[in-house]
N, C-alpha and C positions, 0 to 999 in steps of 0.2 A: 202654268205661265201668267195668267192675268194678278193671282194672288203674290209672284215675285214679285213681282213689276210692283205692285203697290206697296209690298211689304218690305221693297229693297233688300240687297243680298248682304250689305252688312249685318242688320239688324236679324236676316235670317241665321247668319254665322255665329252671333253673339248666341242665338239661343241653342242653335247644335252644341256650342261651346257649354252651356251652362248643364245642357243635356248629358254631355260624350261620357263614358267611361273608360276611352281608350286613351292610353299616357300619349300614343303617336297621333292620334287623331286631335286630341285636347293641344298637343304642341304646336301643330298645323293651325287650326283655327285660333290658337293665340295671336298669330302674323296677321293684323290688318290686311286687307287686300285695298289695290289702290282706287281712287275715288274716281266714280265712274265720270265725273268734269273733267280730270286730268288729260289735259291734250296726251294723242296717242303716242305721239313721239319720245314722250315723256314716261310711259308707262313701262314698268320692268315685266319681261316675258319671258316663258320657257318655251321653245319650239320643241315638239313632242309628238315621237311616233311609237307606234305598237307592231309589231308583228304578233299574231295570233296563230293558233291552230286551227282555228274556224271562225266563221263569224258568229256563232251562238255564244254570246257572252254567259249563256246558263251552264251550258255542258264544254266549251272549248276554254282553252286556257292562254295567258301571256306566255308569249316565246320567246320575246328578246323587247328591248326599252331602248330608245335611244333618245337626246335630247341635248341642249346646249343654250346657255343664256342669249337672250337680245336685249340689250342695253342702248336706249336713245336710238332704236330701229338698227342699230349695230351688231351684228352676230360676231359672238365670242366665241370661234374654235377652240381656244382656249381653255374653253368650258366643256366642252362636248364631252358626251359621254356615251356610251354603248356597252349593254350588257347582255348577252345568252340566260336564260330563266330554265332552271330544270324543273320542267313542269309535269313530271311524270304521268305524262301520258304518250301514247302511242303515236306516232307522228305520220299522217297520210301521205302518199306518195305523190299526189297531185299538189298537195300544199308544199311537200320539199322542195317540188319543182319550181315553187314561184319566190319562198324564202331561201331555199339554197342553203338550210340547217340542217345538218345531220343527224340522227338519236344518238351518234359518239359525241358532237359537240352540247348538245342538249344536257344528255348524263354528266358534261364537265361544267354546267352552267350553275349559275348560283340560286339559292333558295328563294322563293317571293319575297318571304317576308322580310329577309336581308334585302332585297331590291326595293321594296314597295318601302321601305322603312328611309332609305336614301331619297329616295324619290319627292317624299314627301317633305323632308328638310328641304330639298333644292326647290320645290315649286311654293313652299310659305309666302308668302306676301305678292305673289306673282300671280300673272293672268298666263293659261294655257293655250300658245298657239298651234294650231292644227289643221291636218286637211281633212276634212268629213268628220265632225266633232259627236259624233253618234257613236262608233267605232272606240276611240279611247274614252268618252265618257264611262259608256257601259262597261268596257272591262277594267275601267279604274274602280268604278262603282261596288262592281262584282269582287274587285280583290280585296277590296279594304272590306266587304260585308264578310266574305270568305274569314280573312283572319284578325278584325277586328268586331265583327258583329255590327257596325254602323258604317255610313259613307257619308263624309262631308260634301259640302257645295263645294264645288269647282266651277271656276271661271272660264269661257273659252273664246277665244277668237276663231272663227272659223272660215278660210281662204275659201272651201269650197262653196259655203253659204254665201259669202259675200259677192262670188261673181255669179252664181245663180240669181241671187236679187238683182243684178246689174242687166243680166243677160232677161229675167222676165218683163224688165222695163222696156225693154226694147219690143218693136214690133215685128222683128222680123224670128222666124221660128227656129229654133236649134237644138241639136240633138244631145241627150243628156252625157254623150262620152265626151264634147268638149269641156265637161265641168272636171277631167280627170287630172292629178296633176300635173302629166307629164304632157297634156294636151292645151293646157292654161301655160305652162310654162313657155311653151311654143310661141304662144301669143306675144309674149313679151321677150322671144328670141334668147332664153336665157340656154345655158347647155345643159345636154343630159346626164346624170347622173345613173348609177346603177341603179334601178329602182328594188324597191321591197326589199332596202335593208334599213332597220329601223333610223341608224345616225342620219344615212344620206339621204331618207326622206323627210326628215325631221330640217335639214339645211335646205334642200330642195322648197319645202313648206316657206320658209324663212323669208327665203331669195325670192320666193314669188309673192310674200307679202310685203315684203320691200318695193317690189315693183310696181304693187298695185297701188301702195300708197303715194310714192313719188308720181308716178303717171297720172294719179287723179289731182294731186296736192292736198292731201287730206293731210298732210301733219300736223297741223292743230285740231283737226275734230277731236270730240271727246270720247274715249274710253267707249262710253254710253251706246256711241254711233255703232260700234264693232260687236259688241257682245253678244254671244251665243251661249245662253245657261237654261 
């Protein structure tokens, strides 16, 4: 982390671009990311969520992807995309009870290579907006490694991390469950969506971020204030 802060993400991406042997990774890296000093209201973002077969990125797989663009802090539902992936893995019954994706739906899903290629084109030059970046980062990196043998640098704004930082600055103890997406949305009196659908969770995350920004009057804070990478 200290090395990254000293070197800068733009410089790291240039280094990765020169070393990349994958056409898809090179194309993604060739599009510059927003400057860290850019006000958050002017940062192009993609709100993103994954459903997976489990929580271990080394052995579990991406099962569905949902995302849409966020421009000028406005959610573009016209750009929304949801896709089930044929991960060719037997689904665990307890997991199916959470994401409600059946074996039959998975079998009709898109191949990972096709969906990842589309995702990389969509997020090129943009910051990823997620809730709990660890999951999206690990599974995205693992998918890239599996298909291309390398993984580029992705920039994240994490609504869980932002709220955890706020909670930690307070002297009042809190339960970790308060950092769940649905719990945080309740704090802002945002309506409920059907949870554990990749697209609805992505939109729910973007709405939570909007509420966080506007309630705390952070529209003109620089991107660097929010980054998780």
